[in-house]
C-alpha positions as a printed Julia matrix, in Angstrom:
334×3 Matrix{Float64}:
   7.67   17.66    4.76
   5.28   20.59    4.27
   3.02   18.93    1.72
  -0.1    17.21    3.07
  -1.03   13.62    2.29
  -4.09   12.92    0.12
  -6.41   10.32    1.71
  -9.0     8.74   -0.57
 -12.6     7.98    0.35
 -12.56    4.22   -0.19
 -15.91    2.47   -0.35
 -18.34    4.85    1.38
 -20.35    1.96    2.83
 -17.3     0.5     4.57
 -15.22    1.59    7.53
 -13.18    4.18    5.6
 -15.23    7.25    6.63
 -15.21    6.23   10.3
 -11.48    5.54   10.25
 -10.86    8.89    8.58
 -12.44   11.13   11.19
 -11.14    9.05   14.09
  -7.58    9.15   12.73
  -7.89   12.91   12.2
  -8.84   13.32   15.88
  -5.8    11.26   16.81
  -3.41   13.26   14.6
  -4.89   16.76   14.64
  -2.21   18.16   16.96
   0.72   16.35   15.32
   1.16   18.8    12.47
   1.36   15.93    9.96
  -1.61   17.09    7.92
  -3.7    15.1     5.51
  -6.86   15.93    3.6
  -9.71   13.59    2.72
 -11.25   13.36   -0.73
 -14.78   12.23    0.08
 -18.39   13.07    0.79
 -18.85   15.25    3.92
 -22.27   13.66    4.49
 -20.42   10.5     5.58
 -18.77   12.25    8.53
 -21.78   13.1    10.66
 -22.88   16.38   12.29
 -20.44   16.19   15.2
 -17.28   15.92   13.08
 -15.82   19.37   12.32
 -14.59   19.64    8.75
 -13.61   22.37    6.32
 -14.09   22.15    2.57
 -10.86   23.05    0.78
 -10.31   23.87   -2.86
  -6.57   23.14   -2.91
  -4.27   20.89   -0.83
  -2.27   23.92    0.29
  -5.2    24.89    2.54
  -5.05   21.66    4.57
  -2.26   22.46    7.02
  -3.76   25.74    8.24
  -7.06   24.19    9.32
  -5.91   20.69   10.29
  -5.75   21.28   14.04
  -9.34   22.51   14.15
 -11.11   20.8    11.27
 -10.72   17.8     9.0
  -9.78   19.21    5.57
 -12.13   17.8     2.92
 -12.04   18.04   -0.83
 -15.56   17.13   -1.84
 -16.23   13.96   -3.82
 -19.99   13.48   -3.59
 -21.66   10.09   -3.76
 -24.45    9.95   -6.39
 -26.59    7.65   -4.25
 -27.45    7.6    -0.55
 -24.96    5.53    1.47
 -26.05    2.83    3.9
 -23.35    1.29    6.15
 -22.48   -2.24    5.11
 -24.44   -2.04    1.85
 -22.14   -1.08   -1.04
 -23.75    0.39   -4.14
 -22.68    0.09   -7.76
 -23.97    3.62   -8.32
 -21.29    5.03   -5.99
 -18.43    3.31   -7.81
 -17.78    6.46   -9.87
 -17.2     8.46   -6.68
 -14.8     5.84   -5.31
 -12.78    5.88   -8.53
 -12.95    9.66   -8.79
 -11.46   10.07   -5.32
  -8.45    7.97   -6.3
  -7.98    9.87   -9.54
  -8.01   13.23   -7.76
  -5.5    12.08   -5.15
  -3.06   10.86   -7.79
  -3.38   14.1    -9.78
  -2.54   16.15   -6.7
   0.65   14.19   -6.02
   1.76   14.15   -9.66
   1.25   17.92   -9.72
   3.42   18.35   -6.62
   0.55   19.65   -4.49
   0.44   16.65   -2.12
   3.25   14.51   -0.76
   1.72   11.04   -1.04
  -1.48    9.1    -1.6
  -3.0     6.96    1.13
  -5.94    4.84   -0.01
  -8.86    3.78    2.13
 -10.13    0.26    1.37
 -12.23   -0.44   -1.71
 -14.5    -3.38   -2.53
 -12.9    -4.93   -5.6
 -15.93   -7.07   -6.46
 -18.28   -4.08   -6.34
 -16.08   -2.01   -8.62
 -15.67   -4.95  -11.0
 -19.43   -5.36  -11.25
 -19.68   -1.65  -12.04
 -17.26   -2.09  -14.96
 -13.97   -1.13  -13.3
 -11.33   -2.87  -15.47
  -8.58   -3.27  -12.86
  -8.22   -6.05  -10.27
  -7.22   -3.62   -7.49
  -5.72   -0.33   -6.42
  -2.18   -1.33   -7.41
  -2.9    -1.89  -11.09
  -5.15    1.19  -11.34
  -2.52    3.44   -9.79
   0.04    2.17  -12.29
  -2.33    3.02  -15.14
  -2.93    6.53  -13.76
   0.81    7.09  -13.44
   1.7     5.63  -16.83
   3.83    2.86  -15.35
   1.81   -0.26  -16.18
   3.82   -3.42  -15.62
   6.3    -1.73  -13.3
   4.14   -1.8   -10.18
   5.28   -3.93   -7.25
   3.39   -4.55   -4.03
   5.23   -4.24   -0.72
   3.69   -5.15    2.62
   5.45   -3.73    5.65
   5.23   -3.79    9.43
   7.95   -3.07   12.0
   9.07   -6.72   11.99
   8.99   -7.52    8.28
   8.91   -6.09    4.75
   7.98   -8.24    1.75
   7.62   -7.59   -1.97
   5.86   -9.81   -4.48
   6.76  -10.99   -7.98
   3.04  -11.49   -8.72
  -0.01   -9.91   -7.16
  -3.69  -10.52   -7.93
  -3.46  -13.67  -10.05
  -4.18  -17.31   -9.36
  -1.5   -19.48   -7.8
  -1.2   -21.38  -11.08
  -0.6   -18.13  -12.98
   1.91  -16.97  -10.39
   3.99  -20.11  -10.83
   3.72  -20.11  -14.63
   4.78  -16.46  -14.87
   7.8   -16.8   -12.59
  10.97  -15.84  -14.43
  14.54  -14.74  -13.88
  13.65  -11.36  -15.39
  10.75  -10.77  -13.0
  12.79  -11.67   -9.91
  15.54   -9.33  -11.08
  13.11   -6.46  -11.68
  11.34   -6.81   -8.33
  14.59   -7.23   -6.4
  16.23   -4.2    -8.0
  13.15   -2.08   -7.38
  12.96   -3.28   -3.77
  16.59   -2.39   -3.15
  16.14    1.05   -4.73
  13.06    1.74   -2.58
  14.88    0.69    0.58
  17.6     3.22   -0.22
  15.4     6.09   -1.38
  12.29    5.77    0.78
  13.46    3.86    3.86
  16.93    5.31    4.38
  18.76    1.96    4.2
  22.04    2.65    2.39
  23.09   -1.0     2.0
  19.88   -3.03    1.68
  19.93   -6.76    2.34
  17.45   -8.95    0.45
  16.37  -12.55    0.67
  14.59  -14.32   -2.18
  12.13  -17.01   -1.17
  12.06  -20.49   -2.57
   8.93  -21.68   -4.35
   8.78  -25.33   -3.35
   8.93  -27.1     0.03
  12.46  -26.93    1.46
  13.36  -24.67   -1.5
  13.14  -27.7    -3.78
  15.61  -29.87   -1.85
  18.12  -29.76   -4.76
  15.47  -30.56   -7.34
  13.75  -33.41   -5.53
  10.61  -31.34   -4.81
  10.71  -29.06   -7.85
  13.36  -27.47  -10.01
  12.31  -23.8   -10.13
  14.96  -22.98   -7.55
  17.65  -24.43   -9.82
  16.33  -23.11  -13.15
  15.0   -19.68  -12.17
  15.55  -18.46   -8.62
  19.2   -19.3    -8.0
  20.38  -17.87  -11.35
  18.52  -14.62  -10.57
  20.13  -14.4    -7.13
  23.59  -14.96   -8.65
  23.04  -12.15  -11.18
  21.97   -9.77   -8.4
  25.02  -10.72   -6.36
  27.31  -10.0    -9.32
  25.65   -6.58   -9.59
  26.78   -5.85   -6.05
  23.5    -6.33   -4.19
  23.56   -8.17   -0.87
  21.12  -11.01   -1.64
  20.66  -14.51   -0.28
  18.39  -17.27   -1.5
  16.48  -19.21   -2.47
  15.59  -19.59    1.21
  13.06  -22.21    2.38
   9.77  -20.36    2.81
   8.81  -22.33    5.92
  11.77  -20.97    7.91
  12.66  -17.58    6.39
  10.05  -15.64    8.39
  11.06  -16.94   11.8
  12.28  -14.59   14.53
  15.79  -15.98   14.09
  15.85  -15.46   10.31
  14.25  -12.01    9.94
  17.22   -9.99   11.3
  19.32  -11.29    8.38
  17.53   -9.16    5.76
  15.73   -5.85    5.24
  13.12   -7.17    2.81
  12.0   -10.52    1.46
  11.17  -11.04   -2.21
   8.25  -13.47   -2.31
   6.94  -15.37   -5.31
   3.18  -15.24   -4.9
   0.58  -13.25   -3.01
  -0.05  -15.37    0.06
   3.59  -16.33    0.54
   4.29  -12.74    1.51
   1.0   -11.57    2.97
   0.41  -14.41    5.41
   3.56  -13.76    7.5
   3.04   -9.97    7.56
  -0.58  -10.27    8.6
   0.26  -12.93   11.16
   2.96  -10.75   12.7
   0.98   -7.5    12.69
  -2.53   -7.61   11.26
  -3.47   -4.26   12.8
  -0.33   -2.32   11.9
   0.59   -3.69    8.48
   0.86   -1.26    5.57
   0.42   -1.88    1.84
   2.9     0.1    -0.31
   3.07    0.33   -4.08
   6.59    0.54   -5.49
   7.46    1.35   -9.09
   5.3     4.49   -9.27
   6.5     8.09   -9.57
   4.42    8.8    -6.45
   4.35    7.42   -2.92
   1.29    5.32   -2.14
   0.42    3.47    1.04
  -2.74    1.85    2.31
  -4.01    0.11    5.44
  -3.6    -3.64    5.19
  -7.26   -4.56    5.61
 -10.51   -4.43    3.7
 -13.78   -2.51    3.83
 -15.16   -4.52    6.79
 -18.78   -4.01    5.73
 -19.9    -6.22    8.61
 -18.79   -3.64   11.23
 -19.4    -0.41    9.3
 -21.39    2.23   11.18
 -23.34    5.35   10.29
 -22.03    8.92    9.93
 -20.31   10.16   13.08
 -20.74    6.88   14.95
 -17.74    5.09   16.42
 -17.77    1.37   15.89
 -15.3    -1.47   16.39
 -12.91   -0.64   13.55
  -9.21   -0.56   14.5
  -7.48    2.64   13.36
  -3.95    1.21   13.8
  -3.33    0.26   10.17
  -4.53    3.59    8.74
  -2.42    5.43   11.31
   0.57    3.35   10.24
  -0.17    3.98    6.55
  -0.36    7.74    7.03
   2.77    7.79    9.2
   4.7     5.68    6.72
   3.59    7.88    3.81
   4.87   10.99    5.59
   8.14    9.3     6.54
   8.74    7.93    3.04
   8.09   11.34    1.49
  10.57   12.99    3.86
  13.25   10.37    3.17
  12.69   10.54   -0.58
  13.04   14.32   -0.57
  16.25   14.1     1.47
  17.67   11.33   -0.72
  16.87   13.18   -3.94
  18.41   16.38   -2.58
  21.63   14.53   -1.71
  21.89   12.81   -5.08
  20.86   15.79   -7.22
């Protein structure tokens, strides 16, 4: 893929700026270029960067300098101390990245971590990146969160809602939509021609035939049967306390989970450093490191702290790989 990846700034007071320049140093000779939409003042005097006007300039300078499209922060940034006044810059960086990909000038969006509570206090009307990206792309309600690491991929039928809301909103239609979208993404973006899915149960022991809850009987099993009749290779409902074991995981390519923590806990337990957050259901590819802003370990411009670059490296690598596979798949099916 010749198109560079657009990397957003994230919260400027968090670890995003440090991760950005350290990851660039790690990847500068790989040829897999990205450009950062952020404030150059956050990089420090010892980090070589080049201001670019267009994403097409990124590849030529990537080996020597971090390509930067400037998104200035209105207020001075202090590590570990997020500011409401810089919320506009955080949001603006995301908006620019999405515009570049929609225009065909960048191959994917990778998002550095944001502080949801800070943006909310500043008037940001979305609970997180996922919902905002769907609004920018005009696909509200179609967004699905996938968490992926080498050992496990999961998608979620609900995202940033309470557990009560997740259970109350569970429906046959939602399981069908998420499962179909998951299977399509595995084919198009992961190169898996015959995807295998498992749908999790909701209750202990997947309800034990209605003794511990009847959602498996009323909602989950009927959805699985519809998907099977459509020709998808799907099993479930599978007891959530056993489906993530080393013995069970080789039986499927992705697990459809029914609430946020049901899917995120196993991924983060298996690979906290290397997990990647992916948004399905968008016309663009978006990935993100599977961690937060880590204000408690944020350091000043140019300083190297304790932040682990593994997840951002994985997110950038996965974005590049997904874009390549999508281009190949679309060329074959055109």
